[in-house]
C-alpha positions as CSV (number, residue, x, y, z in Angstrom):
1,M,119.9,132.7,55.6
2,L,118.2,134.6,58.3
3,R,114.5,134.3,58.6
4,N,112.4,137.5,59.1
5,S,111.1,137.0,62.6
6,R,107.6,138.2,63.4
7,G,107.6,139.6,66.9
8,I,107.0,142.8,68.7
9,T,109.9,145.2,68.4
10,L,111.0,147.3,71.3
11,I,110.1,150.5,69.4
12,S,106.5,149.4,68.7
13,L,106.1,148.4,72.4
14,V,107.3,151.8,73.6
15,V,105.1,153.6,71.1
16,T,102.1,151.6,72.3
17,I,102.8,152.3,76.0
18,I,103.1,156.1,75.3
19,I,99.8,156.1,73.4
20,L,98.1,154.3,76.3
21,L,99.5,156.7,78.8
22,I,98.2,159.7,76.8
23,L,94.8,158.1,76.5
24,S,94.6,157.2,80.2
25,G,95.6,160.8,81.1
26,A,92.7,162.1,79.0
27,V,90.2,159.7,80.6
28,I,91.3,160.7,84.1
29,T,91.0,164.4,83.3
30,S,87.5,163.9,81.9
31,I,86.4,161.9,85.0
32,Q,87.3,164.8,87.3
33,Y,84.6,167.0,85.6
34,K,82.0,164.3,85.3
35,P,80.1,165.0,88.6
36,D,79.9,168.7,87.8
37,V,78.5,168.0,84.3
38,G,76.0,165.4,85.7
39,N,74.8,167.8,88.4
40,F,74.5,170.7,86.0
41,N,72.5,168.6,83.5
42,K,70.2,167.5,86.3
43,M,69.5,171.1,87.2
44,R,69.1,172.0,83.6
45,S,66.5,169.2,83.2
46,D,64.7,170.4,86.3
47,I,64.5,174.0,85.2
48,T,63.4,173.1,81.7
49,T,60.6,171.0,83.1
50,L,59.6,173.6,85.6
51,R,59.5,176.3,82.9
52,D,57.2,174.3,80.8
53,R,54.9,173.5,83.7
54,V,54.9,177.0,85.1
55,L,54.0,178.5,81.7
56,N,51.1,175.9,81.4
57,Y,50.0,176.8,84.9
58,Y,50.2,180.5,84.3
59,N,48.2,180.2,81.0
60,E,45.5,178.2,82.8
61,Y,45.2,180.2,86.0
62,G,46.7,183.6,85.2
63,I,49.2,183.4,88.1
64,A,52.4,181.6,88.8
65,P,52.4,178.6,91.2
66,I,54.1,180.4,94.1
67,G,54.6,180.0,97.8
68,D,56.3,182.2,100.3
69,N,58.2,185.4,99.3
70,V,62.0,185.1,99.3
71,A,64.4,187.9,99.9
72,D,66.2,188.9,96.7
73,P,68.6,186.0,96.0
74,D,72.3,186.5,96.7
75,M,73.6,185.6,93.3
76,P,75.7,187.5,90.7
77,S,73.7,189.9,88.5
78,S,75.0,188.1,85.5
79,Q,73.0,185.1,86.7
80,K,69.7,187.1,87.0
81,N,67.4,188.0,84.3
82,P,67.9,191.8,83.8
83,N,64.1,192.2,83.6
84,D,63.5,190.6,87.0
85,L,61.5,192.8,89.3
86,P,63.4,193.2,92.6
87,G,61.4,191.9,95.6
88,S,59.3,189.6,93.4
89,Y,61.1,186.3,94.1
90,Y,58.9,183.5,95.5
91,K,59.4,179.9,96.3
92,L,58.0,177.8,93.5
93,D,55.1,175.7,94.9
94,V,55.8,172.4,93.1
95,S,52.8,170.8,94.7
96,K,50.6,172.8,92.4
97,L,52.3,171.3,89.3
98,A,51.0,167.8,88.7
99,N,53.2,164.7,88.0
100,I,56.5,166.3,88.4
101,T,59.8,164.7,89.5
102,L,62.8,166.8,90.3
103,N,66.4,166.0,91.0
104,Y,66.9,169.1,93.3
105,G,64.7,171.6,95.1
106,R,63.1,169.2,97.5
107,G,63.6,171.5,100.5
108,K,66.1,169.4,102.4
109,T,67.8,172.6,103.4
110,A,66.6,176.2,103.4
111,N,68.2,177.0,100.1
112,D,67.4,173.7,98.4
113,V,64.4,175.2,96.6
114,Y,63.5,176.5,93.2
115,I,62.4,180.1,93.2
116,I,60.7,182.2,90.5
117,N,60.5,185.9,89.7
118,T,56.8,186.7,89.1
119,K,57.5,189.3,86.5
120,T,59.7,187.3,84.1
121,L,58.7,183.8,85.3
122,Q,62.5,183.0,85.4
123,V,63.2,179.9,87.4
124,Y,66.3,179.7,89.7
125,Y,67.7,177.0,91.9
126,L,68.5,178.9,95.1
127,K,71.4,176.7,96.2
128,G,73.1,176.8,92.8
129,I,75.3,174.1,91.1
130,A,79.0,174.2,90.7
131,F,80.1,173.8,87.0
132,K,83.3,174.6,85.3
133,G,84.6,176.6,88.3
134,D,81.5,178.8,88.6
135,I,78.1,178.4,90.4
136,Y,75.0,178.5,88.3
137,Y,71.5,179.2,89.5
138,T,69.7,179.0,86.2
139,I,70.5,177.7,82.8
140,D,70.4,180.9,80.7
141,S,73.7,182.1,82.1
142,A,75.4,178.9,81.0
143,S,73.7,178.3,77.7
144,S,76.8,179.2,75.8
145,D,79.0,176.8,77.8
């Protein structure tokens, strides 16, 4: 009488290896986009915080916390608020907003700043963040992504 041996068959081993290869491929693919997602989420957090603080500041003082005037930003029109007033873009003076910590917009380079349109109070990150093959300057244009 042959005894039913309890070992790993070659078929179950091959199936297990194939499943592991598929899973590792999915993990490697997701790791490639991780920096883009992290950077975009940091910008999204900054802009959300800035919007709240700018609105509070505007309600209290009747003016946006602005600095120097900036030439109209060179970004696609799909990224701009259609109600923005041309020529009304200013650097956001973050020093007027108390207790704020930002991931970007610290002015390390000329375009590493947040700007605001004084008509719509729309906040933009002038440098932009690459995400899913595009460059985003604000979060409204990527809200459906």
